[in-house]
N, C-alpha and C positions, 0 to 999 in steps of 0.2 A: 534238901533241894535248895533252900534259901541260902545255905552256906556255900554251895557250889556256885551260885550266881554271884555272890559277893566275892568269892575267891577269884573267879574269872574276871570280874570288873577290876579288881585290884591288880591282877596280873597284866591286864590290857593297859592300865595306866602306867605301870612300872616298866613294861617292856621297852618302850621308846627311850627311857632314861638309861637303861642298861646298854642299849645299842649305841648311844651317843658317847658312852664312857670308853668304848673300844679305841685303840690307837688308830690314827689316820693312815689309811693304806691307799696306795695308788692302784691303777688298773691291773698291774702285774702282781699284786699282793704284797708289795714291798712297803716298808714303813716310811711315810713321808715326813714324819716329825723327828728326824734325826738331827745330829749336830751340823750337817751340811745344808740344811734347809734354812732359808731366811725366816726370821722371826723378829719379835720386838727387840731382842737383845743380840741378834746376829746380823751381819751385813748381807745385803742382797740387792736386787734391782731397785733403784731408788733410795737405797740406804748405803752410801759409800762408807767404806771402812775409815775410821778416824785416823788421820795422819797419812792416809793413802792419797797420792795425787789424783785429782779429778778435774773435770772441766771448770775453768774459772779459778783454779787454785794455782799458786806458784809452783813451778817445776813441771808444768804441762806444756808440751810443744804442740803446735798445730800440726795436723797431718800433712805429710809431704805430697804435693800434687805433681804427678809426672805427666808432662805434656808430650804428645807425639811430635816428631820432627815435622817441620813445615814442608808441605809438598807443593812444588811449583805447578801451577796450572799449565796445560799445554799451550803452545804459542798460538794455536788456532783452535776454536771450538771444534769438537769432533762428535760423530755419531757412530753407533755400532750397528752392524748388520751382518747376520750370519757368522758371528764370531770374529769379525774383523772390524778395526776402527778406520774410519774414513774422515777426511776433513770436510767440515760443512762448507757449503757454497753460498756466497752472497748472490742470490738470483735477483731477477728484476722484481719490482714491487708486485705483490699479489693482491688483486682486488677480488673480494668475495662477491658473488652475484647478489642482487637485492634479496633480502630475506634470509641470507645465510651468514653465519659467523663461524669461528673456529670450532671444530668438533674433532675429537680424537677418534679416528676410525679404527675399526678392528677387522681382523681377517674374518671373512664370511659375510660381512655386511653388504648390502646392496647400495651401490653408488647411484645417485639420481642421474638420469640421462642427460641432464643439463651439463654435466661435467665431461661429456664425451665430445666436446667441440675442440677444434684445433688450438684454441687459446689456452686450454688446460692440459693438453698433451705435453709431456716433457721428453724431448728428443735428444737432449745432451746428457744422456745417462753415462756416457763414457767420460765426460768431464768430472762427474762425481766419483767414478770408479766402480759403479755397480754394473752388473751384466746387462746385456741386451735383453729386452723382453722376449719370452718365447713366442712362437707363432700364435696369433689370436689374442694376445695380451698387449696392453699398453701401459706405460708409466704415466700416471696422471698426478699433477701437482695440486695439492690442496693446502694452501697456506704454507707452513714450514715443513709439511710432511710430503712424502712421495709414496704413491699407492700403485701397486701392480694390480691391474684390473682386467678381468676376462671381458672382452668386448661383447661376446655373444650373450653371456648371462648377467653381466653387470656386477658380478660378485668380486669383492676385493680378495686377492689371493696372497698378497704380501704387503706389509706396511713398513716404511722406514720413517720413524718419528724424528723430527728436528734435523732434517737433511739440509734445510736452508735457514739462513738467518738474515 
């Protein structure tokens, strides 16, 4: 019995040494310690081959940078609405009511009733090239944006960002 315990203890001590003596294999079972693997005597990442050009050595050219051709900006700033481009319009100066500043409105938001006064309605929609508002709707100017608002529900149904400059 004593011999069996001693033999098991010796085997337990020698088993890890036997496992570490096996060749290094990758997850697919292949040998990772071949002639194509980097090592102390083989080139690899961080070990450039002697005599081979590398960064900072003579014979290395910097990479060629290809720049896209210059694109001329449009003669007038434009905005896009429903797939068409329109020229922005320099409207009269817009004054925000006290306590308000620019906010980027989204479709479905409720516009405060303060903006349903005639000073905020925009009636020159034809000048911008956008269509007439449907019945029960009004174009409302809010800073550089134009909002199509349902008068009854106060919901914003369409937004044209940056229509004015």
